[in-house]
C-alpha positions as CSV (number, residue, x, y, z in Angstrom):
1,M,-14.5,20.3,75.0
2,P,-11.3,20.2,73.0
3,H,-8.9,23.3,73.0
4,P,-9.9,25.4,70.1
5,H,-6.2,25.2,68.9
6,V,-6.1,21.5,68.8
7,V,-6.1,19.9,65.5
8,G,-6.9,16.1,65.0
9,T,-7.2,15.9,61.2
10,I,-5.2,17.5,58.8
11,G,-5.3,17.6,54.8
12,V,-2.4,17.6,52.8
13,V,-2.6,18.8,49.1
14,G,0.4,17.4,47.0
15,A,1.9,14.0,47.5
16,G,5.4,14.8,46.4
17,A,8.4,14.8,48.7
18,M,7.3,17.7,50.8
19,G,3.7,16.6,51.0
20,A,4.6,13.1,51.8
21,G,7.1,14.3,54.4
22,V,4.5,16.4,56.2
23,A,2.0,13.5,56.0
24,Q,4.5,11.1,57.5
25,T,5.2,13.6,60.3
26,A,1.5,14.1,61.1
27,L,1.1,10.3,61.2
28,A,3.9,9.9,63.5
29,A,2.2,12.5,65.8
30,G,-0.9,10.5,65.9
31,L,-3.1,12.7,63.6
32,T,-5.4,11.5,60.8
33,V,-4.2,12.6,57.5
34,I,-6.1,13.1,54.3
35,L,-3.5,13.2,51.5
36,H,-4.6,14.4,48.2
37,D,-2.9,14.5,44.8
38,A,-4.3,15.0,41.4
39,N,-2.2,12.0,40.1
40,P,-3.5,8.6,41.4
41,G,-0.1,7.1,40.7
42,T,1.8,9.7,42.9
43,L,-0.8,9.2,45.6
44,T,-0.3,5.4,45.7
45,A,3.5,5.7,45.6
46,A,3.4,8.2,48.3
47,R,1.4,5.9,50.7
48,E,3.9,3.2,50.0
49,Q,6.8,5.3,50.6
50,I,5.5,6.7,53.9
51,L,4.5,3.4,55.4
52,S,7.8,1.9,54.2
53,R,9.8,4.7,56.0
54,I,7.7,4.1,59.1
55,A,8.2,0.2,59.0
56,R,12.0,1.1,58.9
57,L,11.8,3.2,61.9
58,V,10.1,0.4,63.7
59,E,12.9,-1.9,62.8
60,K,15.3,0.6,64.3
61,G,13.3,0.9,67.5
62,Q,12.3,4.4,66.9
63,F,8.5,3.7,66.3
64,S,6.4,1.3,67.9
65,E,4.3,-1.2,66.2
66,E,1.1,0.1,67.9
67,L,2.1,3.7,66.4
68,Q,2.7,2.0,63.1
69,D,-0.8,0.2,63.1
70,G,-2.3,3.7,63.9
71,A,-0.6,5.4,61.1
72,E,-1.9,2.8,58.7
73,R,-5.3,3.4,59.8
74,N,-5.1,7.2,59.9
75,L,-3.6,7.7,56.5
76,Q,-6.5,8.3,54.0
77,L,-6.0,8.8,50.3
78,A,-8.2,11.3,48.5
79,E,-8.1,11.6,44.6
80,T,-10.4,14.6,44.7
81,L,-10.3,17.8,46.9
82,P,-13.8,17.5,48.2
83,A,-12.6,14.5,50.5
84,L,-10.8,17.1,52.4
85,A,-14.0,18.5,53.7
86,K,-13.4,17.1,57.3
87,A,-9.9,18.5,57.7
88,E,-9.4,21.1,60.4
89,L,-6.3,22.4,58.9
90,V,-4.9,21.9,55.2
91,I,-1.3,22.2,54.1
92,E,-0.8,22.8,50.5
93,A,2.5,21.5,49.1
94,I,2.3,21.6,45.4
95,V,4.2,23.4,42.5
96,E,5.6,26.7,43.2
97,K,3.3,28.6,40.7
98,L,1.1,31.4,42.1
99,E,-1.9,30.9,39.8
100,V,-2.0,27.0,40.7
101,K,-1.9,27.7,44.3
102,Q,-4.5,30.5,44.2
103,A,-6.7,28.1,42.2
104,V,-6.5,25.3,44.8
105,F,-7.1,27.8,47.8
106,T,-10.1,29.1,46.1
107,A,-11.5,25.5,45.6
108,L,-10.8,24.5,49.2
109,E,-12.6,27.6,50.5
110,Q,-15.9,26.1,48.9
111,I,-15.0,22.6,50.5
112,V,-13.8,23.0,54.0
113,K,-15.4,24.3,57.1
114,P,-15.4,28.2,57.8
115,E,-13.0,27.7,60.6
116,T,-10.5,25.4,58.7
117,V,-7.0,26.9,58.4
118,L,-5.5,27.0,55.1
119,A,-1.8,26.8,55.0
120,T,0.7,26.9,52.3
121,N,4.2,25.3,52.4
122,T,5.6,27.7,49.8
123,S,9.2,28.5,50.2
124,S,9.2,31.6,47.7
125,L,5.7,33.0,47.1
126,S,4.0,35.6,49.0
127,V,1.3,34.4,51.5
128,A,-0.5,37.7,50.9
129,A,-0.6,36.8,47.0
130,I,-1.8,33.4,47.6
131,A,-4.6,34.6,50.0
132,R,-5.5,37.4,47.6
133,S,-8.2,35.1,45.8
134,C,-9.8,33.9,49.1
135,E,-12.8,35.3,50.6
136,R,-11.8,34.5,54.1
137,R,-8.0,35.8,54.0
138,G,-7.8,35.6,57.8
139,R,-7.4,31.9,57.9
140,V,-4.7,31.7,55.4
141,C,-1.1,31.4,56.6
142,G,2.2,29.8,55.5
143,M,3.8,26.8,57.2
144,H,7.1,26.4,55.6
145,F,8.6,23.0,56.4
146,F,12.2,22.1,55.3
147,N,13.3,19.1,53.4
148,P,13.5,16.3,54.4
149,V,10.5,17.1,56.7
150,P,10.8,14.1,59.2
151,L,14.4,15.1,60.0
152,M,14.3,18.9,60.0
153,K,13.0,20.5,63.1
154,L,12.2,23.9,62.0
155,V,8.8,25.2,60.6
156,E,8.6,29.0,59.6
157,V,4.8,30.0,60.5
158,I,4.1,32.9,58.3
159,G,1.5,35.5,58.8
160,G,0.4,37.7,55.8
161,P,-1.1,41.0,56.2
162,D,-4.7,39.6,56.6
163,T,-3.7,36.4,58.5
164,S,-5.6,36.4,62.1
165,A,-3.9,35.9,65.4
166,E,-6.2,32.8,65.7
167,T,-4.9,31.2,62.6
168,I,-1.3,31.8,63.6
169,A,-2.1,30.4,67.1
170,R,-3.4,27.3,65.5
171,A,-0.6,26.9,63.1
172,L,1.8,27.3,66.0
173,A,-0.1,24.8,68.1
174,L,0.0,22.1,65.3
175,T,3.7,22.7,64.8
176,G,4.3,21.9,68.3
177,R,2.0,18.8,68.1
178,L,4.2,17.7,65.2
179,G,7.4,17.8,67.2
180,K,8.7,20.7,65.4
181,I,10.2,23.9,66.5
182,A,8.2,27.1,65.0
183,V,9.4,30.5,64.4
184,Q,6.8,33.3,63.6
185,V,7.8,35.0,60.5
186,K,6.7,38.1,58.6
187,D,5.5,37.6,55.1
188,V,8.6,39.0,53.2
189,P,10.4,37.6,50.0
190,G,12.3,34.5,51.0
191,F,10.8,34.7,54.6
192,L,13.4,34.3,57.3
193,V,15.7,31.4,56.3
194,N,16.0,31.8,52.6
195,F,16.2,35.6,53.0
196,L,19.0,35.6,55.5
197,G,20.9,32.7,53.8
198,R,21.7,35.0,51.0
199,A,24.6,36.6,53.0
200,Y,26.7,33.6,53.3
201,T,26.5,32.4,49.7
202,T,26.3,35.7,47.8
203,E,29.1,37.7,49.6
204,A,31.4,34.4,49.0
205,Q,30.8,34.8,45.3
206,H,31.5,38.6,45.4
207,I,34.7,37.7,47.0
208,A,35.7,35.1,44.4
209,L,34.7,37.5,41.5
210,E,36.9,40.2,42.8
211,G,39.8,37.6,42.6
212,V,40.5,37.8,46.4
213,A,40.5,33.9,46.6
214,P,39.2,30.9,44.6
215,P,36.1,29.1,45.8
216,A,38.0,26.3,47.6
217,V,40.0,28.6,49.5
218,V,37.1,30.6,50.5
219,D,35.4,27.4,51.5
220,R,38.4,26.2,53.6
221,I,38.5,29.6,55.5
222,M,34.8,29.4,56.4
223,R,35.1,25.9,57.6
224,E,38.4,26.1,59.4
225,A,38.3,29.6,60.6
226,A,34.6,30.1,61.3
227,G,33.4,26.5,62.1
228,F,30.8,26.3,59.3
229,R,30.0,22.7,58.4
230,M,30.2,23.4,54.6
231,G,31.8,26.1,52.7
232,P,29.4,28.5,50.7
233,F,30.4,27.0,47.3
234,E,30.1,23.6,48.6
235,L,26.7,24.4,49.9
236,M,25.6,26.0,46.7
237,D,26.7,22.9,44.8
238,L,24.9,20.6,47.1
239,T,21.5,22.4,47.1
240,G,21.7,23.1,43.3
241,I,22.4,26.3,41.2
242,D,19.1,25.7,39.6
243,V,17.6,26.2,42.9
244,N,19.7,28.8,44.6
245,F,20.2,31.2,41.7
246,P,16.5,31.7,40.9
247,A,15.8,31.9,44.7
248,T,18.6,34.8,45.0
249,T,17.3,36.6,41.9
250,S,13.8,36.4,43.3
251,I,14.6,37.6,46.7
252,Y,16.8,40.5,45.2
253,H,13.8,41.6,43.1
254,G,11.4,41.2,45.9
255,F,13.3,43.6,48.2
256,Q,13.3,46.2,45.5
257,H,16.9,45.6,44.3
258,D,18.5,46.3,47.7
259,P,22.3,46.0,46.9
260,R,22.9,43.8,50.1
261,L,21.1,41.1,48.2
262,K,22.5,41.6,44.8
263,P,23.4,38.2,42.8
264,T,26.7,37.9,40.8
265,I,27.3,37.2,37.3
266,M,29.3,34.2,38.0
267,H,26.2,32.6,39.6
268,E,24.2,33.5,36.5
269,A,26.7,32.2,34.2
270,L,26.7,28.7,36.0
271,F,23.0,28.7,35.9
272,N,22.9,29.5,32.1
273,A,25.5,26.8,31.4
274,G,23.4,24.2,33.1
275,R,26.1,23.5,35.7
276,Y,23.8,23.0,38.6
277,G,26.3,21.5,41.1
278,R,26.5,17.8,42.2
279,K,23.3,16.8,40.4
280,T,25.0,17.6,37.0
281,G,28.6,16.8,37.9
282,Q,29.8,20.4,37.6
283,G,29.0,23.6,39.5
284,F,31.6,25.6,41.1
285,Y,33.5,22.5,41.4
286,S,33.9,19.6,39.1
287,Y,32.7,16.1,40.4
288,A,34.2,13.8,37.8
289,G,36.7,12.7,40.3
290,G,35.3,14.2,43.6
291,A,35.2,17.8,44.5
292,E,38.2,20.0,44.3
293,A,40.5,20.0,47.3
294,A,41.0,23.0,49.3
295,A,44.5,22.1,50.6
296,P,47.1,24.7,51.3
297,R,50.1,25.2,49.3
298,P,53.1,23.5,50.7
299,H,56.0,25.7,51.8
300,K,59.3,25.1,53.8
301,P,59.7,27.1,56.9
302,P,62.7,29.7,56.9
303,P,65.7,28.1,58.6
304,G,66.4,31.0,60.8
305,G,62.9,31.9,61.8
306,M,61.4,35.4,61.2
307,T,61.6,38.8,62.8
308,A,58.4,41.1,62.7
309,F,57.5,44.6,63.8
310,L,54.2,45.3,65.2
311,A,53.1,48.1,63.0
312,E,49.9,49.1,64.8
313,P,48.7,48.3,68.2
314,N,46.5,45.2,68.5
315,A,46.5,43.0,71.6
316,D,45.6,39.8,69.9
317,L,48.2,40.3,67.1
318,A,50.7,41.2,69.9
319,A,50.1,37.8,71.7
320,L,50.4,36.0,68.4
321,A,53.8,37.7,67.6
322,E,55.0,37.2,71.1
323,K,54.6,33.4,70.8
324,N,55.9,32.8,67.3
325,L,57.9,35.4,65.9
326,S,61.1,37.3,67.0
327,K,60.8,41.1,67.6
328,A,62.7,43.6,65.7
329,G,62.6,47.3,64.9
330,Q,60.7,48.7,61.9
331,E,63.8,49.3,59.9
332,T,65.4,45.8,60.4
333,A,62.3,43.5,60.7
334,D,61.6,40.9,57.8
335,V,57.8,41.7,58.0
336,L,55.7,44.6,59.3
337,L,52.4,43.2,60.9
338,I,49.0,44.6,60.8
339,A,45.4,43.5,61.9
340,P,43.2,45.8,59.9
341,N,39.5,46.0,60.8
342,G,37.6,46.3,57.4
343,E,40.5,48.0,55.5
344,D,42.4,46.1,52.8
345,A,46.2,46.0,53.2
346,T,46.8,48.7,50.7
347,T,44.7,51.2,52.6
348,A,46.1,50.4,55.8
349,C,49.7,50.4,54.5
350,T,49.0,53.9,53.1
351,R,47.4,55.2,56.1
352,L,50.3,54.0,58.4
353,K,52.9,55.1,55.8
354,L,54.5,51.6,55.8
355,D,56.8,49.9,53.2
356,P,54.3,47.8,51.2
357,A,57.0,45.2,50.2
358,R,57.1,44.0,53.9
359,V,53.5,44.7,55.1
360,I,51.4,41.5,55.9
361,A,47.9,41.8,57.3
362,I,46.7,39.0,59.4
363,D,43.0,38.0,60.1
364,L,42.7,36.6,63.7
365,V,39.1,35.5,63.4
366,G,40.1,31.8,63.4
367,V,43.1,32.3,65.6
368,G,41.2,30.3,68.4
369,R,40.9,27.4,66.0
370,R,44.6,27.9,65.2
371,F,43.7,29.2,61.6
372,L,45.0,32.4,60.2
373,T,44.6,34.1,57.0
374,L,47.2,36.4,55.5
375,M,47.1,39.2,52.7
376,T,49.4,41.8,51.5
377,P,49.2,44.7,49.2
378,P,49.6,43.8,45.4
379,G,53.1,42.8,44.1
380,V,54.1,41.3,47.3
381,D,54.7,37.3,47.4
382,G,57.9,36.2,49.0
383,P,57.3,37.4,52.6
384,I,53.7,36.2,52.8
385,Q,54.8,32.8,51.7
386,T,57.7,32.8,54.1
387,L,55.5,33.8,57.0
388,A,52.8,31.2,56.1
389,A,55.5,28.5,56.1
390,H,56.9,29.8,59.6
391,L,53.5,29.8,61.0
392,N,52.6,26.3,59.5
393,A,55.7,25.1,61.3
394,Q,54.3,26.7,64.6
395,G,51.2,24.5,64.2
396,Y,48.8,27.0,62.4
397,S,46.8,26.4,59.3
398,V,47.3,29.3,57.1
399,A,45.4,30.6,54.0
400,T,46.9,33.4,51.8
401,I,44.6,35.5,49.9
402,N,44.8,38.6,47.5
403,D,44.1,42.0,49.1
404,S,40.6,42.4,50.1
405,P,38.7,44.9,52.6
406,G,37.6,42.7,55.4
407,F,39.7,39.7,54.6
408,V,37.3,36.7,53.9
409,A,35.7,35.4,57.2
410,P,35.2,38.8,58.7
411,R,33.6,40.0,55.4
412,I,31.3,37.2,55.1
413,L,30.5,37.0,58.8
414,A,29.8,40.9,58.9
415,M,27.3,40.5,56.0
416,I,25.5,37.7,57.8
417,A,25.3,39.7,61.1
418,N,24.1,42.7,59.1
419,L,21.3,40.9,57.2
420,G,20.2,39.4,60.5
421,C,20.1,42.8,62.1
422,E,18.1,44.0,59.1
423,A,15.7,41.2,59.7
424,A,15.1,42.4,63.3
425,Q,14.9,45.9,62.1
426,I,11.9,45.3,59.7
427,G,10.4,42.7,62.0
428,V,10.7,39.6,60.0
429,G,11.3,37.8,63.1
430,A,12.3,38.4,66.8
431,P,16.2,38.2,67.3
432,A,16.0,35.0,69.2
433,D,14.0,33.4,66.4
434,I,16.4,34.8,63.7
435,D,19.5,33.0,65.4
436,L,17.5,29.8,66.2
437,A,16.1,29.4,62.5
438,M,19.5,29.8,60.9
439,R,21.2,27.4,63.3
440,L,18.4,24.7,62.9
441,A,17.7,25.2,59.1
442,Q,21.2,26.1,57.8
443,N,23.5,24.4,60.4
444,Y,25.2,27.9,61.1
445,P,27.5,27.6,64.2
446,R,26.1,30.9,65.4
447,G,23.0,32.7,64.3
448,P,23.6,36.2,62.6
449,L,23.0,38.2,65.8
450,E,25.0,35.7,67.7
451,W,28.0,36.3,65.3
452,A,27.4,40.1,65.7
453,A,27.7,39.6,69.6
454,W,30.7,37.2,69.2
455,L,32.7,39.6,66.9
456,G,31.4,42.7,68.8
457,P,28.7,44.9,67.2
458,A,31.3,47.8,67.1
459,R,33.7,45.8,65.2
460,V,31.0,44.7,62.9
461,L,29.8,48.2,62.1
462,A,33.6,49.4,61.7
463,T,34.1,46.5,59.3
464,L,31.0,47.3,57.1
465,S,31.7,51.1,57.3
466,E,35.2,50.6,56.0
467,I,34.3,48.3,53.2
468,Q,31.6,50.5,52.2
469,A,34.1,53.6,52.1
470,I,36.7,51.7,50.1
471,T,34.5,50.1,47.6
472,G,31.9,52.9,47.3
473,S,29.1,50.1,47.4
474,D,25.9,50.4,49.3
475,R,26.1,46.6,49.4
476,Y,27.9,47.2,52.8
477,R,25.5,49.6,54.1
478,P,25.2,48.9,57.9
479,S,21.7,48.2,59.3
480,L,20.2,50.8,61.5
481,W,19.6,48.0,64.2
482,L,23.4,47.3,64.1
483,R,24.4,50.9,64.1
484,R,22.3,52.0,66.9
485,R,23.3,49.3,69.3
486,A,27.0,49.5,68.4
487,L,27.0,53.4,69.0
488,L,25.3,53.0,72.3
489,G,27.3,50.0,73.5
490,L,24.1,47.9,73.9
491,P,23.9,44.1,73.3
492,I,22.8,43.3,69.8
493,D,19.6,41.6,70.7
494,T,18.4,44.7,72.6
495,A,14.7,45.3,71.9
496,R,13.3,48.5,70.4
């Protein structure tokens, strides 16, 4: 007897990019695929594209001719839904409109066997809402693949309030059979990846909107200091503002206007203007002659070096100064160095009763990558440019920004960590799955909770608390998951 979780024949509804990608992946795994689309031309084109891509894989030696022959035999085209009657699991991958999906699921219920799993590939709609029109809601789940499906390893398996454990088990087993990595996710707006992805891009926009730094500088800091493959503005232009602004707005509304997810007016303005990014030639950047460069401004190093006074104890800052700057007393030093945690330079300068004309705050998040970010209180320019030039001469890459609580990288990373902690707190996913999903789907160098562990939970909590106190915004409200573990000195992935 076959294992009850083993699926040999799947149906795919929708032969667009996602549906065709799912079909190709299933054929590569040796499954029989019944592919349906209401448009016969789309269906025929999908078959040609799928088999053409498989043929190219054979040419590259990544797919055997035997498997290619099997794929050609196992791909069945269906112009009507009743042809899906034999499928043991059906994956829907059609337009993101709730009423349309509900109609398809209602129709499928009358066609397939009672035990057949019905899965939606939706990226933005509630699984519960899609299942609402079904008689057997327990067999409805989400299987959210990422584009391009044959290349992306992650699949979010989403259980709605009525989804049965058996349905989840079968969806997880199929995901493994397809050679994918599954994370089990709660049915919340944006699920796991799209929900958590808001922190990186939205906080960057808030930083730019406040005049802390332009998009090119923010992108450079996140690439060079934190190791992200793409900066947040580059990423939004690549995915398309016509995609990410509606997603951000939908998730914000879905979470009952949680300030931590609040969109920005600059995002909306670009969307309204039709400046969608690379696809239209303009987004946050102009692509008429390539994207704007994010190069540092050139400065000449001071001929006699610089003298510095360490205005507040900090071991990392002391080590940096020891190697690269001459010591002097507070009265005679060229610059007074601080490394505030969450404070802006103005707040730290006032607290320490320092001369603001000589105060320079240094962010050390990227010091291991020989990257530093400098900021000063308002009205100070000469000393920061001189220090930047001096550090450039010592082999450091340097970015200068306007005054900001939390600098740029620590502020964005704290928001990423905090939203990951919130996902753990409300049970969107297990801590390990939260990190795994963001590394696989978003190419994060570390997952959200891994960032919290790397920075230190207590430091992340202090950073957010300071920013919240300075700005008065609940956008920076620390998650209870983070707060409790930071206060108790526990690892951030400690279970309840």
